[in-house]
N, C-alpha and C positions, 0 to 999 in steps of 0.2 A: 733344593738342588738347582744350580744355575743352568743356563741353556747348553753349555758345553759339557756336558756331563761330567844278499837275499838268499835266506835259506828256506825257500818256499817248499812246503810239504808236498810230497807226491801222493796221488790218490792210492787208496788201498788200505788194507788192515795195518794197524800199528805194529812196528817191529821193535823188539827189545833185545838187549844183549844179556847173555847168561851172567855177565859180571855185574850187572846193575843190581843195586840193593832192592829188596822187596819194598813195595810202597802200597799203602792203603790210603784212599782219599774218601773223606766223608763230607758231603754237602750239608752243612748245618742249616742254613737258610739264606736266601737272597744272594749276597756275595760272600757269605761266610763259609770257609772250608778249613777242615783239619787234615793235615797230611802227616801220616805216621811212617817213619823210617826206622830201621833197626836200632839206631843209636840216638835219635832225637825226634821230636815232634814239632811241627810247624802249624801255626794257627793264623789264618788270614781274615781280617775284617769281620770278626765275630762281634755281633752286638745284641743278638737275641737267640732264643731257643737253646735246648740242652745240648751240651757237648757229648761226643762219644766218650767211652771210658778210656781215656788216655793214660798210658803208663806213668805213674808218679815218680819212678826212679830214673826217668830219662829227662834230659834237658828239654825245656819247652821254649820255643821262640814265638813271640806274639807280634805279628805284623799289623800295622794300621796304616792304610794308605792316605787317609785324610779324616777330617773331623765331622763330615756330614752324619746326621743321626743314623742313617742306614748303613754306616760302615764303622762307627765307633760308639761305644758305650762305656761308662766308667766302671762297669762290672769287670772289665779286663784286669783292673789293678788288683782285684780280690783273688785272682788266680795264684798270686804269690803266696797266699796262705795255704793253698792246697798242693802246690808243686814246689819242691825245695829249690829247683834250679830253673828260674824263669828269666829270660832276657826279652826286653821289649824293643822292637825296631819300629819306630813310629814317625809319622810325618811331624815336622817341626811345629805345626799348629796344634798337635795333640800333646806333645811332650810336657808343656807347662802344667797339664792337669794331673801329672803323676804324683802320687804321694812320695814323701821323702824316703830314701833308703832302698829304692828299687833300682835294678840295673836297666836303665833306659838309654837307648841310643836314638837321638833325634836326627832325622835325615831330611835332606833337601834334594831336589832333582839333580840328576847327573853326578851322583856320588858313587864311589866304590867303598865297600866296607867288608872287612874280614873279621870274623869272630871265631875264637877257639872255645868251643863248648866243652864243659867238663865231661869226663867219661861217665858212663852209666853208674848208678849207685848200686850195682849188683852186689849181692852178699858173697862172702867166701864160701867155698865148698864145705858143706856141713860135715863131711867125713874126713877130708884131708886138710882142711883149713887153707887150701890154696886160694890165692887171690884170683879174681876173674881177669881174663885177658881182654881188657877194655882199654881203648885209646881215646884221647880227646877227638872231637869231631870238628873239622874245619868247615865253616859255613861262609860262603862267599855271596855277597849281595851287591847288586847294581840297581840304582834308582833311575827311573825315567820321569820326565815331566808330564804331568797330566794336563789335558786341555779343558779340564773342569776345575778340580781342586787337588792339591797334594801330589802324590807320586804313584807310580807303578813300580813293580819289583821284578827283577830277575834274581833267582836264588839258586845256589848250587851246594849240594852236600851229598856225601856218600855216593858219588857217581851219578847223581840225579840233578837235572836242571829243570827249574820250574819258572813259568812266567805268570805273574798275577797282575791284572790290568787295573784294579781299582776303578776309578772313573776316567781313565784314559781310554778313548774309544773314538770311532767314527760316529759322531752324534748327528744323526739325520733327523732333524726336527722339521715341523711345518713352518718354514721360514724361507728367507731368500736363498736361492740355489748357491750363491757365492759363499755364504756362510757355511753351508753344508759341505761344499767342496773344500773349503779351508780346513774344516774339522778333519775331514778324511786325510788331507795331505799332512796335517800336523801329526796325526796318529802314525801314519806310515813313516814320517821322518824320524819320530822318536824310536820306532822299532828298528829302523836302519842304523840309527846312532848307537843303540844298545848292542845290536848285532856286531857292528864294527868294533865296539869297545871290548867285546868278549870274543872277537875273532870268529864270528858266526857259529854260535854254540848249537849243539843238538839239544832241543828242548823236549823233555820227556812228557811234560804235562803243562797245559796252558789253561788259564781261567779268564774268559773273555765275555764281556757283556753281550747279551742278546735281549734287548729291552723292547717288549712289545708296544711300548708307548710311541716308539719312533715311527716315522713314515717308512723307513727302511731298516728294520731291526737286524738284518743280516749283514749290513755293510761292514761293521766292525769285525765280524767273524771272518769274512772273506778277505778283508784287508790284512788281518793278522796272519792268516794262513799263507797269503801270497808273499808277505814280507819276511816272516820269521819261521812259521810252521811249528808243528808239534806232533808227537806220536798220538797223544790223546788230548781232546779239548773238552773242558767243562764249561758249558754255557752258564751264565749267571746274570744277576741284576734284574730278575724278573719277579721278585716277591712271590705271590701266590698265583702267578699267571703263567705257569710253565706250559700249559696246554697251548696258549696263544703263541708263546715263544717257539715251541716245537712246530706248530702249524706254519709259522712264518718261515722257518728253515726248510720244512718239507716241501713247500710250494715254490721255493726259490731255486731255479736251475743252477745258479752260481754255487750253491752249497752242496750239490749232488756229489761232487767228487770227494767231499770231506765227510760224508754221512757216516762211514764206518769208523771214523775217529771220534765222533761226538759221544759224550757220556752224559746221560740225563739221570742215571740212577743216583739214589741218595748215598750209596756206598759202592766204591769200586776198588778192586784188588788187582794189582799187577799180576800178569800170568805166572811169573816165577815166584810170586809170594804166596 
């Protein structure tokens, strides 16, 4: 890994609308997350550890932010053998690794992409033979430029909006203060640009690095919440060092106002789900 790795949220418990689709989020490992929605599943930066039992009859969209070993592994291509409807949305550095015949969308920073995912493969009613009332899913994606490698993602489907940071972050390393400040400003600028492009979206869930190796692990979390915000935030990019990451957040007064929004559990279910 290289050195670089306003709808501000208000304090208090997350609020959700009754019209929002149910959502289940599983932290697989490090920066790997599976997001289950009623009509599609989304998988972000999975490179190791077992996946949850995702429904095989739903479209699966596999996101890869960049090619670093802790965000990408060739095992993702084998998912197409188990899931009939797989679309890959991957950084342009990863796309050349894809086997022929897969549905792969190579992306670069500051792009907008719309995908129409096929309806669920649900079976007709066993008694009446009626076809299931299923419609295609519209998935909207915006890429951001990382200040390390690759891209970050905004993704919207079924009334839900997600932000996934990849290695875009306020990278506060033990180095010159000017470089750390530049990293923070780059991160904030990209968040503002994406927010403007999507007319300041309401973000339901955000996935943001809280890396205990940094001299200030919480800087990115604070910057993200000040610039874009989210109902719930899933800290990531800490490998097996969750306790250190949690301790860094717990002792930082800047993070106090966001404490009720942070999710450290391996599995989280939206209240209405």
